[in-house]
N, C-alpha and C positions, 0 to 999 in steps of 0.2 A: 346264612345269617352273619352279618357283620359284627364283630366284637371290638368294642373301643375301650382300650385300657385306661386312656385318659378319664373317661366318663366312670369307669369301675372304679378308679382312684378317688374320685370326687365323692361317688356313692360310698365308698369305705369311709371317708372322713366325715361325711354327713352322719352316717351310723355311729361312729365314734363320738362326734359331738352330741348326738342326740341319747347317747347312753345305751343304745339298743344292742345289747350283747347278742340277742337271737339273729339280728340281720348281719352283725359282724362274723359270727360263727358260720352263717350260710354262705359267706363269700369265700371260705377257706376250702381247699381241697382236703381230702381225707388224709393225705400224706403231707400236710403243709409243715414247714419248719420256719418258726420265727427266731432271727437272730437280734437280740436287743442289746445294743451296746451300752446303754445308759445303766441298765440293771446288770449287765455281764451276764446274761443267760441266753441259752438256746433252749427253744420250746417246741416240743413235738407232741403228737397225740391230741385227740379232741379233749380230753380232760385237762391236759397241760394247757392248751389254748384257752379253754374256758377259764381256768383259774388265773392264767396271765391277764386275760381281758377283764375279768371281775376286779382284780387288783388295780389295773390301769384306769378303769372307769372311775374308780373311788379316789386314786391318788393323782393322776395326771389328765385331767380333762383336756380335751383339745378344744381350742377357740376358733381361730380363724385360719383360712387358707393364706400361706405366704407365697407359695409358688408352686407351679406344675409343669413338668417337662416330660416329654417321651423318653423312654429308655429301652434298650433291647429286651424284648419280650415283656414289657410291661410300662411302668410309669414311675418317675420320680416326684414325689410330693413333699414340700416342706409346709409345716403348720405350726402354729403358736399355741403354746400352753402357757399356763402361769409362771413356769419355772424356766423354761427354754424355748427355743425354735427347733423343731424336730425334724429330720429328714428321714423319709421312708422310700426305700426302693421296693416297689411291689412287682413281683414276676407272675405271670399267670400261666396256666395250663391251657391245653387244647380247648377245653370246654368253658374258659372264662374264669375259673376259680384260681384264688390266690394260692401259689404253690411255695413261694418264699416271700418272706418279709424282712429286710434288713433295715432296721431302724437305729437311731442315735442322735444325739444332739448335734446341731449343725455347728456349733462352737464347742469347744472342749469344755467339760465341767457339767456334771450333773448335780443334783441336790447332794448336800454332804452325806446323807445317810445312804445313799445309793452309789456314791463314787467308787469305782473299781481301778486299782493300779493297773496299767498297762501290762504289767508282767502276770497279772493273775489270769488264769484261763477262765473261760466262760463256765458257769454252772449249767449243767443240763437239767431241764425240768420237763417230766413226761416221758415218753418213750424214746430210746436211744437208737433204735433199729434204723439203719441207713444214714446215720448222723456222723459216723466215725470220721470221715474225711471232710467235714465241713470247712469252708473257706476261712482263713484267718481274717480279722478285722483290723 
């Protein structure tokens, strides 16, 4: 069976735009990690992911697709929110589940309430097992 990471990225954005947390959660691998530059957090574990997405769906609703490009192991998607244009790099595992999401504003500057200084290390939300050597942003 053929897996299309570009189509999966569009499905992810469609679920985000629809506010469908169950569809979003189904797209993630059990050991998925989210690196969110705008909020300055690293999210792991199912409970951490659910809490992250519950907040995201309330505070930062996605509107329109801006761009979609293939990337190694996945897809790079940019989309418009009411506050920013956000880029998201989705990497998928062998069964087509999201294993990592690296997201942040396309241009520097988040809302003033969530802006993190560059020197501040990201806060880890959820389980930290296997995240000790995460890539720097």
